[in-house]
C-alpha positions in Angstrom: 98.7 79.9 97.7 101.9 81.6 96.1 104.2 81.8 99.4 107.2 83.9 99.4 109.9 84.7 102.2 110.6 88.8 103.0 114.5 88.5 103.4 116.0 90.1 107.2 118.0 93.4 107.1 120.8 92.4 109.6 123.3 91.4 107.9 123.3 92.0 104.0 126.4 89.1 103.3 123.6 85.8 104.6 120.8 86.9 101.7 122.8 85.2 99.1 122.1 81.9 101.5 118.6 82.5 101.9 118.1 83.3 97.7 119.2 80.6 96.9 117.4 77.9 99.7 114.5 79.6 98.2 115.1 79.2 94.8 115.2 75.5 95.3 112.4 75.4 97.2 109.0 76.4 96.6 108.5 79.3 97.5 107.0 82.2 95.0 108.7 85.6 95.9 111.8 87.2 97.8 111.0 90.1 99.8 113.2 93.2 101.0 112.1 96.3 102.3 113.6 99.6 102.2 114.2 102.5 104.5 117.3 104.7 104.4 118.6 106.4 107.7 119.1 102.5 109.0 121.6 100.0 107.8 119.7 97.4 105.9 120.8 97.0 102.6 119.7 99.2 99.6 116.8 96.8 98.1 117.3 97.3 94.1 121.5 96.9 94.7 120.9 93.6 97.2 117.6 92.4 94.6 120.3 92.9 91.7 122.9 90.4 93.5 120.2 88.2 94.7 118.7 87.7 90.9 121.9 87.1 89.2 122.5 83.9 92.1 119.1 83.0 91.5 117.0 81.5 88.4 113.2 81.2 89.3 112.1 82.8 92.4 111.0 86.5 91.7 112.6 89.5 93.6 110.5 92.3 95.3 110.4 95.5 97.1 108.1 95.8 99.6 108.3 98.5 99.8 110.9 101.1 98.3 110.2 104.4 99.1 110.2 106.3 95.8 109.6 109.2 96.6 113.5 109.3 98.2 114.8 109.0 94.6 115.5 110.0 91.4 112.0 109.4 89.1 114.3 108.9 85.5 117.0 107.1 87.7 114.7 105.0 89.2 112.9 104.2 86.3 116.2 103.3 84.6 117.2 100.8 87.5 113.9 99.2 87.8 114.0 98.1 84.0 117.4 97.3 84.1 116.8 94.9 86.7 113.6 93.6 85.6 115.1 93.2 82.0 118.5 91.4 83.5 116.3 89.0 85.6 114.3 88.2 83.1 110.9 89.5 84.1 111.3 88.6 87.6 110.8 91.8 89.6 107.9 93.2 91.1 108.5 96.3 92.6 106.2 97.2 95.8 106.1 101.4 96.2 105.0 103.0 99.0 105.6 106.7 100.4 107.7 106.6 103.7 107.0 107.8 107.4 110.0 108.9 108.8 111.3 112.5 108.9 114.6 111.4 109.2 114.8 109.4 106.0 112.9 112.7 104.2 115.8 114.7 105.4 118.8 112.9 104.4 117.0 113.4 100.9 116.2 117.0 101.0 112.3 115.8 100.0 109.6 116.8 101.2 107.3 114.3 103.7 104.0 116.8 103.7 104.0 115.8 99.9 105.4 112.5 99.7 101.8 110.4 98.1 101.9 113.4 95.1 105.1 113.0 94.5 104.4 109.1 93.9 102.0 110.3 91.4 103.7 112.3 89.7 106.1 109.6 90.0 103.7 106.9 88.5 103.3 109.1 85.7 106.7 109.4 84.9 107.7 106.2 84.9 104.8 104.5 82.9 105.5 106.8 80.2 108.9 105.9 80.2 108.8 102.2 80.5 106.6 103.0 77.5 109.6 104.0 75.7 107.9 108.0 75.4 110.4 110.7 75.6 111.2 111.6 79.0 110.2 115.4 77.9 110.2 118.5 75.2 113.2 117.6 74.0 114.8 115.4 76.2 114.8 111.4 74.3 113.6 108.2 76.2 115.6 106.4 78.7 116.1 102.7 78.0 116.4 99.5 78.3 112.9 98.7 77.8 111.7 96.3 80.7 111.4 92.9 80.1 107.3 93.0 80.9 106.0 94.9 78.1 104.3 98.8 80.2 106.8 97.9 83.0 107.4 95.7 86.2 104.7 95.0 87.8 103.7 97.3 90.9 102.4 97.4 93.8 101.5 99.7 96.5 101.7 100.1 100.0 100.0 101.6 102.6 96.5 101.8 104.8 94.8 105.2 103.8 92.2 105.7 100.8 94.7 107.4 99.3 97.2 104.5 98.9 94.9 102.3 97.7 93.3 103.7 95.2 97.0 104.6 94.0 96.4 101.2 93.1 93.9 101.2 90.8 94.8 104.6 89.8 98.7 103.2 88.9 99.1 100.0 89.8 98.8 96.4 89.4 97.9 95.1 93.0 98.3 96.1 96.5 100.9 94.7 99.5 99.1 94.5 102.5 100.9 94.6 105.5 98.1 94.2 107.6 96.9 90.4 110.2 94.3 88.6 108.5 91.4 90.2 111.4 91.3 93.8 109.5 93.5 93.0 106.2 90.3 92.0 104.5 88.5 95.5 104.8 91.7 96.7 103.4 91.2 94.4 100.3 87.9 95.4 100.2 88.5 99.0 99.0 91.3 98.0 96.8 88.6 95.8 95.1 86.4 98.4 95.2 88.4 101.8 93.4 89.6 98.9 90.7 85.9 98.4 89.9 85.3 102.4 90.2 88.2 103.1 87.6 87.4 100.4 85.3 90.3 98.4 85.4 89.9 94.7 84.2 90.4 91.6 86.1 91.2 92.3 89.5 94.4 93.7 91.6 96.9 91.3 93.0 96.4 90.8 96.3 99.9 89.9 98.0 99.3 89.7 101.8 102.5 90.0 103.9 103.0 88.7 108.2 105.7 88.5 110.0 107.2 85.3 111.4 110.2 84.1 113.1 110.3 80.1 113.2 113.3 77.9 115.2 115.1 77.7 118.5 114.3 80.4 120.8 117.4 82.2 120.2 115.8 82.4 116.7 112.8 83.9 117.9 114.3 86.2 120.1 116.9 88.0 117.5 113.9 88.2 115.1 111.9 89.6 117.8 114.9 91.7 119.1 115.3 93.1 115.4 111.6 94.2 114.6 111.7 95.8 118.1 114.5 98.0 116.9 113.2 98.1 113.3 109.3 99.8 115.1 110.2 102.0 117.4 109.9 105.1 115.2 105.7 103.8 114.8 105.3 103.8 118.8 103.9 100.5 118.3 106.9 98.7 118.4 105.5 96.2 121.4 102.3 95.3 119.5 104.2 94.6 116.4 106.4 92.3 117.9 103.3 90.6 120.1 101.8 90.1 117.0 104.8 87.8 115.8 104.1 84.8 114.1 106.4 81.9 116.0 104.5 78.2 115.2 103.8 76.6 112.3 100.2 76.0 113.5 99.9 80.2 114.0 102.3 80.6 109.8 99.5 78.1 108.5 96.5 78.6 109.7 97.4 82.6 108.9 97.9 81.4 104.9 94.7 79.8 105.3 93.1 83.0 106.2 94.4 85.0 103.7 93.7 82.3 101.1 89.8 82.4 102.5 90.2 86.5 102.1 90.7 86.2 98.6 94.3 86.6 99.1 97.3 85.7 95.9 100.5 84.7 97.8 101.8 85.4 101.5 104.7 86.9 102.5 106.1 85.3 105.5 109.1 88.1 106.6 111.5 86.6 108.6 113.5 89.8 110.7 116.0 86.5 112.3 119.4 86.3 110.5 119.4 82.1 111.0 118.7 80.8 107.4 117.5 77.6 108.3 114.0 78.8 108.9 113.7 78.9 105.0 114.0 74.6 105.2 111.8 75.3 108.3 109.2 77.5 106.8 109.1 75.1 103.5 108.6 72.3 105.7 105.5 74.0 107.3 104.0 74.3 103.3 
């Protein structure tokens, strides 16, 4: 089982420390979430900095809100980061559910899923070196991975799960083990229905905080502020894993469900959590 770390968003200046510690440890991936109308760092910019400060670990958006972005520019940015990081980019994509993010970009929240499908069709062509349109040439550079960086889709609704089979390489599941199994099954079923070879890569995500009480309190406060817009902030915070036993159990349960990787998402700022989580592994 590969285990990655989801990076906290409260202070971008701490992320180099997090990344370098994780790169030196047993972790497979660095993940960074995306919002626009919030104080988080822009993920492609931040991960580009972290890619230059590391040598081994993958860098992953989880999830980048693609419908908020210009399609051609996003394709170019992703290809550039993939190429310059030596193929370490994993592009986790989603549609976003906040009205204010879409208001800020002038995009229609009601058509965000359709827009993402249209974006994927264009980006897949561009990453293969095809012209953008009649009279408009290709948009490079060529990504390190033929056909573009690995693409994972996040989401819960059937349309999002089907999108994995139509356009993606795998699924990013921000769900507890108790109900992630059903999502995994649906994704794998769509994969077979579309005649895809092999199996989708399944990446699970759980929220963790490991350390003294002030570390846990910091994570809980940050989580609550971040998820207030959902109306389920209390439930999200209640699911935070705060002991080595809880974290080990979640990894074991996702292993039993056939996940390929578990991302331990850290909301508290203390970078010593990297070392504590390494000890758990």
